[in-house]
N, C-alpha and C positions, 0 to 999 in steps of 0.2 A: 481499394481496400481503405475501407473508415472502419477509425477506432474513435468510438465512446467511451470516455473515461468520466465515471461518477466520481465526483469528490466533494468533502467538505471541508468545512475551517477547522470544524473542531470534531471528536471522536461523539455518537451517539447522537446524531440525527437524520438513522432513519437509513442511510446510505448503501449500506449494504443488500439489506430490504429490497431498496429499489433497484440495486444493480441485478440483483437475483431475479426480478421481476421482469424487468429486461431481458434478460438469457432467458426465462420463459417466454415471454412475447416475442421474440426476434427467431426464435425457432432453430437457425440455421447460422448460428452465430458462434463463433469460438468464445471462449470465457476465460479471463487470465482474474487470478486475482493479485492484486498491487500491493494490497495491505500487509506488506510480507512481517512487520513487525507483531500484527495482534491479528494474522488470517482467522477469518471466521467466514465467509464462504460456503466452504465448505461444509457447514453445520445446515445451511439450508441448501447444497445441492447434493450432497451425499454421495461425492465421486470416488469412481472405483478405480486405484492407480492404477498402470499399466505399462508404465516407464519413470523411474526414480534414477535420480543424478547428483553428486556430490555438488557441494557449493564450495569453492574452495577461493579467500578473499583477506590479507592480511595477512602476518609473519605473527609467530610468537618464540619465544625464547626458550632454550630449551638444556639442561647442565647436563654434559655429560660425566659424572663421578668419574670415572676413570680417569679422565683428563685434568678432574679441578684440584687446583692445590691449594685451595682453602685460604686463597688471600685474603675473601672478604669486599672488594674492590667493585665487584657488580652490587653487591649491599648498598657499599656508599656510596653509590652513585644512580640509583632506581628512584626516579623521585614519585613511583604508583604506587611504593612500599610491596612490589611483586615479588620480591625476591627474600626468601625468610631463609632462619639456619637453624638446623634440630644440635639446641643448646649448645655452648660453648666452643666445644669443638666438631661440633657435627657435620654433617654435610648442608651444602647451599641448595634450594629448591625454589622452583618459580611458579609460584600463581595463573595459571592460566585465565584464572577469571579478572585479576588483576595484571595483568603483563596488555601495556599498549604497543605492544608489537614496536615500539622506537629503535631500538638497534643499539640504544648506548653501551647496554652491559656487552653486546658480540662484538661493537667495538673494538673495546678497552679490554676484554677480558687479555692479561698478559699470556695464560696459558694456550688459549684459543679452542677454550673447555665448552663454548655456548653454542650450538646450533640455534640456525634460527629459519627451519622449515615453514611453508607455507602453509595456511590455518583452516581446521574444516569448518566451515561458519552455519553450515545448514544445507539443508539439499533444496529443488526446485522437481516437479511433479508435472508429470503430462497423464490425463486420468477421463475418464471418461464418465459423463452425467445424461440425467434424461434431456438435459437439452443439450448433449453435445459435447463437443471437446472442450478440457480445460485445464489449463496452465496454473498450476498455486506453487506456491512455496512454505517453507518453514526456515526460519532462521532460528541459530542456534541461539543458548541462554546469554546473554552478555556480548554477542556477535556484533560484529559492527560494520559498516558497507553495506547497509540494507537499498540506499540507494542502484548497487552496482547489481545485486541482487535485481529489486525491478526489474532493472534492465534486461536481466536475464531473461526475466519470464515476459515479458516484454517482445523480445525478440522469439524465442521459443513461440508464442502465441502466433506471432507471423505466419512463424515455417507449418506453425498445423495447420493454418487459413491456407496458405498456398496449397501445400499435400492433397486440400480434403476441402481446395473448388469454395471454398467459403469466402464471400465478399468483407465480411462485420465482424470487427471483435469488439469485444465489450469488456471493461473494464473495471472491478472495482477497488479507486483508486485509494491512497491512506489519506487520511487527515490533516489538515496543518499545512503548511505552505516550505517546508524544509525539503532536504536534498532527497527522499524519497517520492512526493510528489511533486518535484521537476523532474525525476524521472519519470513518472508516471503522462504526465502532463507534457512534455517537448514533443513536438510532430504529429499528435493527435490531429482527431476530423473536429469534435466537439468535445468541450468539458460540461456535463452536467451537473451544478453546481445546488445542491444540499443543503438548506440551511434550516435555520428554526426561528417565528418570530419574537424575535427577545434582542436585546441593545445588546448581547453578545455574540446571537448572530449577526446582525447586521454588522458587527464591528469586523467578526471572522469574514465574515463574505467580502467586504470591500479588499482585504487581505489578499483572497484568492481570485476576486475576478484582476487585480493589480497584476498579479503572477502569471493568470491568463494571458492580458495586456499585452505586457512582457514578453511573453513566447511566441506572441501573433495567433493564441489558439482561441477559437471562437465557443463562447460562452452562453449557457442557457441555465434559469435561474428559478429552482423550484422552493418553495415555502411549503415546508413538511409542519404537522399538525396548526395548521392558517388559523382555527378556527378558536384557539385558544386567544389570539391575541388580533382581529382584527385589524387595528390602527396600525401595528407595529407592520405586516402583512406589505401593507399598501404602503407603507413608508420603505420596504427594502423593495418593492417590483418596480417604485421609483430609480431607486436609487440604482438597481439591475438596467432597467432603459438607459439611466443616463451615462452609463458606462457601454452601452452598446451591448448589453448581452440582452439577448430572447428568454423573458418568462413564459419560463416554460407552463407552469399553471399551480395549481395550489393542491395538497392533497391533506381531508379533511383527518381531527383525530379521531381513532377508529380501534376501538380494543379487538377487533379480530384480527388486529396485525399480531399484536401480542399471540394471540390462541396459532397466527400461522407461524410464529417464531418456537412455539413452543411443539407445533406439529414436522418442525423442522419441512416447512415449505415454504414458499415464498407469496406474499399478497397475496398476488393473482388467480392463484391459485386453489385458493380458500373463501375468495369472492368478500365481499362488505362495500363500505362506502369508498375507503381509501384503495381497495385493488379498482374502482372505477374512474379513480382519479388518477392511478398511476396508469392506467391502459390510455389513457388521455395524451398523457404526458409524453408516453411512449411513441405514439402517431405523432405527435407535434417532433418531439425533438429525431425521430429516426428518420422523417422526412427532410428538416433542416438543412438546406446547404450553408449557413452564415454567410450571405451574399456581402451582409453590411458588415461582419466584420466584428472588431472591436476598437472604438472611436477611440 
């Protein structure tokens, strides 16, 4: 089973449009949206949910009013201003958005009046799309542990792939280099890094390449909207080759991509110059074995 993960150093590079196009072109893949903090692959693939499951992670404090003695120690100890009191003699309550789940109030409450249940942090779903099965998730407002939720999405995508006899998983990964990206990359067969021909794009690409190198994941680099800065595109491709990555191809600036997004379609479904370029990149990355690795 192969996992091709589409990532980028920053948001807005076209990563999701490319991942959706790969899903359309692959035809027999399982799709996973691991950008759980700001999931939007569903806007293009329009999934029909067939299974929903709760995602629980971390803990939050809850004060049992019947046992609280109103001593105020929890208010004094909380460093996150998560505990408030209603008036000078009122009840103490915990703001679940502000609570960091550190457990200090639970540990030191003299009356033992604070519960510490596991938090409901979001949900993950298995859906059907016109491209095949899709595993995706929704993280709750101000919820944490998105890296753990990413790992859950990937695990379920592998399970679906095994059960349906599919040998390819296409992952729309998060941007950046943080915990959710690490959870998306580790153990993947190939990282397709989407960047733009700008100074910030070059800098962000260096960081993602270093992350892929650290985890031993072969990388391929694609420059989106390459024709807006041809000199920077060449510079970025040289950087990619020096890092041992495959220069997978260039994607031209194309207004047809915006039209595809408005129509809730992948660019390869509506045609145009960018569609042709993405199809060429897919041919290269789908057959790329990463034999040279990342030096």
